[in-house]
C-alpha positions in Angstrom: -0.1 -0.2 0.2 2.9 2.2 0.8 4.1 1.4 -3.0 1.2 2.6 -4.5 0.9 6.1 -2.4 4.6 6.6 -2.9 3.8 5.9 -6.8 1.1 8.7 -6.6 2.6 11.2 -4.8 5.4 10.9 -7.3 3.7 10.9 -10.2 1.5 13.9 -9.1 4.9 15.9 -8.0 6.1 15.1 -11.9 2.9 15.9 -13.2 3.6 19.3 -11.5 7.0 20.1 -11.9 6.9 18.8 -15.3 4.0 21.1 -16.3 5.2 23.9 -15.2 8.4 23.4 -16.9 7.5 22.5 -19.8 5.0 25.8 -19.9 7.9 27.9 -19.1 10.5 26.5 -21.4 7.8 26.6 -24.2 6.6 30.2 -23.7 10.8 31.1 -23.4 10.9 29.8 -26.9 7.9 31.4 -28.6 8.9 34.6 -26.6 12.5 34.2 -28.8 10.9 33.6 -32.1 8.9 36.5 -31.5 5.3 34.3 -31.8 2.4 37.0 -30.5 1.3 36.4 -26.3 -2.1 35.6 -27.6 -1.0 32.6 -29.8 1.3 31.6 -26.5 -1.7 31.5 -24.4 -3.7 29.9 -27.0 -1.0 27.0 -28.0 1.5 26.7 -25.5 0.3 27.7 -22.4 -3.2 25.9 -22.8 -1.2 23.0 -24.5 1.4 23.0 -21.4 -1.3 23.0 -18.6 -3.2 20.4 -20.4 -0.5 18.6 -20.8 -0.9 16.1 -17.6 -4.2 15.2 -18.6 -3.0 14.1 -22.2 -0.4 11.8 -21.0 -2.6 10.8 -18.3 -5.9 10.0 -20.5 -3.1 8.8 -23.7 -1.1 6.3 -21.3 -4.3 5.0 -19.4 -5.8 4.5 -23.1 -3.1 2.1 -24.4 -2.8 0.7 -20.7 -6.2 -0.6 -21.4 -8.3 1.7 -18.6 -10.2 4.1 -21.0 -12.2 4.6 -17.7 -9.2 6.3 -16.5 -9.1 8.4 -19.8 -12.6 9.5 -20.6 -12.9 10.2 -17.0 -9.8 12.1 -16.0 -11.2 14.2 -19.3 -14.4 14.9 -17.9 -13.6 15.2 -14.2 -10.9 18.1 -15.4 -13.0 20.1 -16.7 -15.8 19.5 -13.8 -12.9 20.5 -11.3 -11.8 23.6 -13.4 -15.1 25.0 -13.3 -16.3 23.7 -9.5 -12.7 23.9 -8.2 -10.1 25.9 -9.8 -12.2 28.6 -10.8 -14.1 28.8 -7.3 -10.9 29.3 -5.7 -9.8 31.7 -8.1 -13.2 33.8 -7.2 -13.0 33.4 -3.5 -9.2 34.7 -3.8 -10.5 37.8 -5.5 -13.6 38.4 -8.1 -12.7 37.2 -11.5 -13.9 39.9 -14.0 -14.5 39.1 -17.9 -13.8 41.0 -20.9 -17.4 40.8 -22.9 -15.9 40.8 -26.4 -13.6 38.3 -25.9 -15.5 36.1 -23.2 -18.3 35.8 -25.9 -16.1 34.8 -28.4 -14.2 31.7 -26.5 -17.3 30.9 -24.4 -19.3 30.2 -27.3 -16.8 27.9 -28.8 -16.1 26.3 -25.2 -19.8 25.6 -25.0 -20.3 24.2 -28.7 -16.8 21.7 -28.2 -18.6 20.6 -24.7 -21.9 19.3 -26.5 -19.8 17.8 -29.0 -17.4 16.2 -27.0 -20.2 15.1 -24.5 -22.3 13.6 -27.5 -18.9 11.7 -28.5 -18.5 10.5 -25.2 -22.3 9.5 -24.7 -22.3 7.3 -27.8 -19.7 5.6 -26.2 -17.6 4.3 -28.8 -14.4 7.0 -29.6 -12.7 6.1 -33.2 -10.1 7.9 -35.2 -12.4 9.6 -36.7 -13.9 10.9 -34.0 -10.4 12.4 -32.7 -9.8 13.3 -36.2 -13.2 15.9 -35.9 -12.4 17.4 -32.3 -9.1 18.1 -33.7 -9.8 19.6 -36.9 -12.3 21.7 -34.6 -9.4 23.0 -32.2 -7.5 24.0 -35.2 -10.5 25.7 -36.7 -10.7 27.6 -33.4 -7.3 28.4 -33.5 -6.9 29.8 -36.9 -10.0 32.1 -36.6 -8.9 33.7 -33.1 -5.3 34.2 -35.0 -7.0 36.0 -38.1 -9.3 37.6 -35.4 -5.7 39.0 -33.8 -4.7 40.1 -37.5 -7.6 42.7 -37.3 -6.2 44.1 -33.8 -9.6 43.5 -32.4 -9.7 44.0 -28.7 -11.9 40.3 -28.1 -8.6 39.0 -28.5 -6.6 39.9 -25.4 -8.3 37.2 -23.1 -5.7 34.8 -22.8 -2.4 37.2 -23.4 -1.7 37.9 -19.9 -1.3 34.2 -19.1 2.2 34.2 -21.1 3.2 36.5 -18.2 2.3 34.8 -15.1 4.6 31.9 -16.0 7.0 33.5 -17.5 8.5 36.7 -15.6 11.8 36.9 -17.6 13.0 35.5 -21.0 15.2 32.0 -20.4 17.9 31.6 -22.5 18.1 29.3 -25.4 19.5 26.6 -23.6 17.4 27.0 -20.2 14.2 27.1 -22.5 15.4 23.7 -24.8 16.2 22.0 -21.3 12.5 22.9 -19.8 10.8 22.0 -22.6 12.5 18.5 -22.8 12.9 17.8 -19.3 9.2 19.0 -18.7 8.1 16.8 -21.5 10.4 13.8 -19.8 8.6 14.7 -16.5 4.9 14.6 -17.3 5.4 11.6 -19.6 7.0 9.8 -16.5 4.7 11.2 -14.0 1.6 10.1 -16.0 2.6 6.7 -16.3 3.5 6.2 -12.2 0.1 8.3 -11.6 -2.1 6.1 -13.8 -0.4 2.9 -12.2 -1.1 4.0 -8.5 -4.7 5.2 -9.5 -5.1 1.9 -11.1 -3.9 -0.2 -8.4 -5.9 2.3 -5.8 -9.4 1.6 -7.4 -8.7 -2.5 -7.4 -8.0 -2.2 -3.7 -10.8 0.2 -2.3 -13.0 -1.4 -5.2 -14.4 1.3 -6.9 -15.0 2.3 -10.5 -11.7 3.2 -12.6 -13.7 5.8 -14.0 -14.6 7.2 -10.6 -10.6 7.3 -9.7 -10.5 9.4 -12.8 -13.4 11.5 -12.1 -11.6 12.6 -8.9 -8.3 11.9 -7.7 -6.7 11.8 -11.1 -9.0 14.6 -12.4 -7.4 17.0 -9.8 -3.9 16.0 -9.5 -3.6 16.7 -13.2 -5.4 19.8 -12.9 -2.6 21.6 -11.2 -1.1 23.4 -13.6 -4.4 25.0 -14.0 -4.9 25.6 -10.5 -1.2 27.0 -9.9 -1.6 29.4 -13.1 -5.1 30.7 -12.0 -4.3 31.0 -8.1 -1.3 32.9 -9.2 -3.3 35.3 -11.9 -6.3 35.8 -9.1 -3.5 37.0 -6.6 -1.6 39.3 -9.3 -5.1 40.7 -10.1 -5.1 39.2 -13.2 -8.6 38.2 -14.2 -8.7 37.9 -17.5 -5.9 35.5 -17.2 -7.9 33.3 -14.6 -10.8 33.6 -16.6 -9.1 32.7 -19.9 -6.6 30.2 -18.5 -9.9 27.8 -17.3 -11.5 28.6 -20.7 -8.5 27.7 -22.9 -7.7 24.3 -20.5 -11.3 23.1 -21.3 -11.2 23.8 -24.5 -7.4 21.6 -24.9 -9.3 18.9 -22.7 -12.7 18.1 -24.9 -11.0 19.2 -28.5 -7.2 18.1 -27.7 -7.0 15.5 -25.1 -10.0 13.6 -26.3 -9.0 14.1 -29.6 -5.7 13.2 -29.4 -6.5 9.8 -27.2 -9.2 8.6 -29.5 -6.8 9.1 -32.7 -3.9 7.2 -30.8 -5.5 4.5 -29.4 -9.6 4.2 -30.0 -11.4 3.0 -27.3 -14.9 2.2 -25.9 -16.2 4.4 -23.0 -17.1 2.3 -19.9 -20.7 2.1 -18.9 -19.2 3.1 -15.0 -19.4 6.7 -16.7 -23.0 8.0 -16.3 -24.7 10.1 -18.0 -25.0 12.2 -14.4 -21.1 13.0 -15.0 -21.2 14.5 -18.5 -24.3 16.3 -17.4 -22.6 17.7 -14.2 -19.7 18.8 -17.0 -22.2 20.5 -19.2 -23.9 22.1 -16.1 -20.7 23.3 -14.7 -19.7 24.7 -18.2 -23.0 26.5 -18.1 -22.6 27.8 -14.3 -19.3 29.4 -15.8 -21.0 31.3 -18.8 -23.5 32.5 -16.6 -21.7 33.5 -13.6 -19.3 35.6 -15.9 -22.1 37.2 -18.3 -24.5 38.1 -15.5 -22.2 41.2 -14.0 -19.6 40.9 -16.0 -17.4 39.4 -13.3 -17.8 35.7 -10.9 -18.1 37.0 -7.2 -16.9 35.3 -4.2 -20.2 34.5 -3.0 -21.0 32.7 -7.1 -17.0 31.1 -6.2 -18.8 29.6 -3.0 -21.4 28.1 -4.7 -19.0 26.8 -7.4 -17.1 25.0 -4.6 -20.4 23.7 -3.3 -21.7 22.0 -6.1 -18.2 20.6 -6.3 -18.0 18.8 -2.7 -21.5 17.7 -3.3 -20.4 16.3 -7.0 -17.6 14.2 -5.2 -19.7 12.9 -2.2 -22.4 11.9 -4.5 -20.5 10.7 -7.2 -18.6 8.5 -4.4 -21.9 7.1 -2.6 -22.7 5.7 -6.1 -19.0 4.3 -7.6 
């Protein structure tokens, strides 16, 4: 039992450190290549904070545990809104920019519905993965083209790079961080999936539940760190943008890549109620940020209560 917990904690630490290293190194490389901060936030940082989810889900699918793979994606999107946004709002009310929020929240809503439909029908093949990745590419191209017009709506994620990169790294350090971070994430994902799988067997609960809770929270740590720092620094646009960007990448990128590499059948343990909670969490994110153009501390507290209720109820029926 001790070895299992060591595996879980070691994997968690590697995921966290690897994700942070990869993000910092990637941002440094992009800045030295004169890539815009908007594209850094949408691509490198958005991908970087979702890298733990990506590696964990792909590893789980290849290992024959699709419950962990899809549970991790659904659980991470739920945790990003009901837990991470809640923490950010409790620290300081999270303000939204109407123009940018409308565009990105609409894209997130569409992506979440499509992802939920694919998961609901239970059999994700390479064609589904390809459709999701095409959707992600289309969104990024649209944002890039909008940026070229210097629209103020394109600033929702621009500050994200500034949170994780306060000063430029040297080329050598940037490359070391990228390679080292990626290696740490891959190793951490393997340790975490291995420990979580064994823990599920010992506790007698489904691997899907472990994916929805333990794995989902663990792989969401990069989002929690960046969102928490952003909120503490008063960068509301960064905090909200990080969550929207991460959830977009989880659905379109992580689920898409996982299905493309290792097609899988969604286990019956993943309940329709889990998908409904993910959809409801997305709706709460949009409503909370749209009404009053900010997520207040009271709303943050309400989101946190919803997450606790979800975990308690889900644990009772796992």
